[in-house]
N, C-alpha and C positions, 0 to 999 in steps of 0.2 A: 816540263819543269826546267829543262836546260835552256830553252828558248826564253822562258819568263825571266830567268836570272841574266841571260845574255843581253837582252834589249836595254835595260838600264845602264849596263856597262858600256855598251856601244854609244848610247846618248851621252853619257858623261864623257866618254872619250872624244866625242865630236865637239862637245862644249869646250873641253880642254884644248882641243886642237885649234878651235876658233878663237879661244881666249889666250893662247900662248903669248908671253910677252915679247919673244923674239921668234919671228917666223923662220922656218927651216928652209923655205923655198919661195920663189916668186909667186907660184900658184897659191901657196898658203897665205901669203901676204894679200893677194887679190881677194881671196875668199874671206879673210878677216875684214877687209875694207867693205865688201858687200854686206857682211853680217852687221857691221856697225851702222852702215846706212839704213839697212832694213830695221834695226833696232830704233833708230831715230824716227823713221817713217811711221812705225807702228805706235809711236807715242803721240801722233798727230790724228785726233779723231776725224777731222775733216777729210784728210787724205785717205784714211781707212774707209770712210763712207764712200768716197769716190771710187776706190778699188772694188769695194763690194758691189756697187751698182754696175761698174764696167764688167766685172766677172759675171754678174747675173745676165747682162745683155749678151755677152759671149756665149754663155750656156744656152740661152734662148736661141741664138742664131745657129749654134752647132747642132743642138737637139731639137730643131723646129719640127721635123716630121713626127717626133714622139710626143711633142707638147701640144700640138694643134688638135682641134676637135672637129674641124670642118675643112672641106676643100676651099682653098682661098679664092678660086675662080668660079665656084658654083653659085649661080644666080637663083634667087627665089623671090620673084616679084610679089607673091602673095604674103611673104614675111618680111617685106621691106620696112625699115625704120622701127624695128622692134626695140624696146628698151631692154637693158640687161636683165637676164633671167638665167634659170638653170640650164635651159636649152642653148642660150647664146650668152656667154658669161659677160661680154661687153656690148651686147646688142648687135644689131645688124645695120648695114649702110643703105643707101638709096636704091641699091640693086638686090638687096636681101643677102649680101655676103656677110659672113661672120667676121666681126671687127677684131675679135680676140686673135683668131688665127692669122688674119692679115697683119696684125701688129707684130706677131711673133716673127713671121717671115720678113716683115719690113726691117727687123733688126739686122738680118743678113745683108740687105742692100745697103743699109746705113754704115755698117762696119766695113763692107766691101769698099765703098766709096772713100771712107775716111782713112782706111788702111792703105789703099793704093796711092791716095793723094800724099800721105805721109811718106811712103816709100819713094815716091818721085821727087817731091818738093824738098825733103830734108837733105839727101845727098847733093841735089843740084845746088841748092843755096849754100851748102857747106863748101863744096868745091869752088864755086864762084867767089865766095867770100874770102876763103883762106888764100886762094890764088891772088886775088886783088890786093889783099893786105900784105902778103909776103913779097910779091914782085914789085908792087908800087909803080910809080911813074905813069907813063901813058896808058898802060893796061889798067892800072887801078882807076884812073880817071874815066876811061871808056866804060868799064864795067859798072862803076858806080853811077854814071849818068844814065845807064840803061835801068839800073835799079831804081833811080829817082823817078824815071818816067813811069815804071810800074807802080810805085808808091804814091804817085800823084793821083791815082784813082782809087776809090773804095773797092775793096776786094770783090764785093757782089756785083758792082757795075762792071769791073773788069772781067769777071767770070761771065757775066751776061754777054759781053761783047765778043769773047772768044767762042762761047757756045753758040751764038748767033751765026758766027762765021763757019763753024764746024758742023753745025746741025744738032738737033735734039738727040738724046740718048744717054745712057749711063756712061759709056766709054768716053764720049766727047765731053760729058760733064766733068769726068775725072781729069782729063787733060786740061780743061779750062780752069778748074779750081787749083790744079797744081801750078799752072802758069801764073795764077794770082797769089799763091801762098809762098813761093820761094824767095821773093825779094826781101821780106823782113828777116828770114834766116840768113841770107847772104850779108845783110848789113850787120847783124850780130856777129857772125863768124869773122867778118873783116875787123870789127872792133876788137875782138879777142886776139886776133892774129897780130894786130899792131903792137899790142903789149907783149905777146909771146916772142916775137921775132927779135926783140931787144934783150932777151934773156941770155945768161951766160952759157947755158948748155946749148942753145942754138948756135952761138958764136963758136963754141968748141966743136960742134958737128960740122959747121961750115969750114973750120980750119983743117979738119981732117979730109976735106976734099969731097964731101957729100954734095950731090947735085940738088938744085932747087926742088925738082920733083920728089926726090927722096926725102928731103927735109919736110916738104909740105905734107906728104902722105904719111911718113913715118913718125913725125914729131909734132907738127902743128895740128893736124886734123884730130889726132887722139885727144889733145888738150882742149879742143873746141867741142868735142862730142857731148860732154855733159850739159853745156849751156844749150846746144842745139836740141837735145832730148827734152829739156825743160820747155824750151820755146815751142817745139812742135806739139808737145802734149797740151800746152796752153792754147795753141792754135786749132786744136781739134774741135773745140766748141765753134769756132768761126767756120771751119770746114763743114761741120755738120749743119750749121745754120744756112750756109751758102748752098749746100746740096739740097736742103729742104726748100730753100727759096727757089732754086731752079726747077725742082719738082712741082712746087706750087704754081709756077708760071708756065708749066708745060714744056720746059726746055731740058729737063732731066730725064728721070725714069718715065717711061710712057705707060699709060693705061693698057691693060688692067693690072700692071705691076703694083704691088702692095707697099710702095715707097712712102714713108711718113708724110713727106711734103705733098705728094700727089694725093694721098688720102685726105689730108687737110684742105686741099684745093677742091676736091669733089664735095666735101662736106660743108663748105662755107655758105652755101645757099640754104642750108637747114640750121644754121647756127642759132637763130632766134627761136626755133620751134623744137628742134632736137639737138640741143647743144653738146650732148655727150659725144656725138659723132665727131665733132671737131675737137672737143676737149681731149679726147683720148690720144690721138697722134700728137697733138700740140703739147700735152703733158710729157709724152715720151721724148720728144725732142728737147724740151726744157730740162728734164731730168738727166739725160745723157750728157748734154752740154755742160750742165752744172757739175756733174761727176768729173768729167775731164778737166774743168777749171780747178776743182778742189784737188785732184791728184797732181795737176801741174804745180800748184802752189806748194804742196808738200814735197815734190821732187826738187823744187828750187831751194827750199830750206835745207834739204839733205845734200844735194849735188854742188850747190854753190857755197863756197866757204865764207863768202861775204854776208850770208844770210844765216840766221839761226843763233 
């Protein structure tokens, strides 16, 4: 009885704390900002659809051992190319392996590649862009010319060149995709920094004797983070497609790994006779890429004050 009456009181107290007209601390102010951004995001059906799809993929990846029904490496040539049934929910591939189980474990590889690429590319692009934009001069010219060289090539072609030099494999594919993904982020961070460095508060911090490193890390980088988050979220679709392309060409995850691009590659010879084998991993790539694009659009509306 006591717990039943206490729960609504706590909920009302939390809502009142988040909705207070004057925050009592910097922490409360930040929580109120996050709450307002979430409130705006939840009114965007497309962004919510993207969030739901991404969360489902994450759950699939985390609980893959509990969700799968067959060994993803077990071959059964007597049961190859079976159509979807109660025994094999999404059918079997050319070696008799269960497509459903392999699709579930493939989500782990896709998120692993996309997540590590974002962790590498986003900070690298952010540091290069903010440093070039704030320091300016010869350093800015040098770094931006390097960025221009990278941007002169399509991301997939650039990733192919790097992975061809490094060799096939998931780790080398992550490095190659990261090297192709950071230049647009650096260009965006530089553009943001050029407007931020002329701000009055940056001039005030500079007059107080702060070093360039302290200004960049303590004041410029935090202001650029929202735009970078939006950009890397939108880039996730390109990262996933590039990873699938490398797997399709045999330069990413190697057989018998259940990577979606590799699954699509092995199924291409049966696309006219057993089309579901290629349609299933292809649909998974399409759906996850679309989800990240929709989420990125929603985050842009919420985090960028110039939109919405």
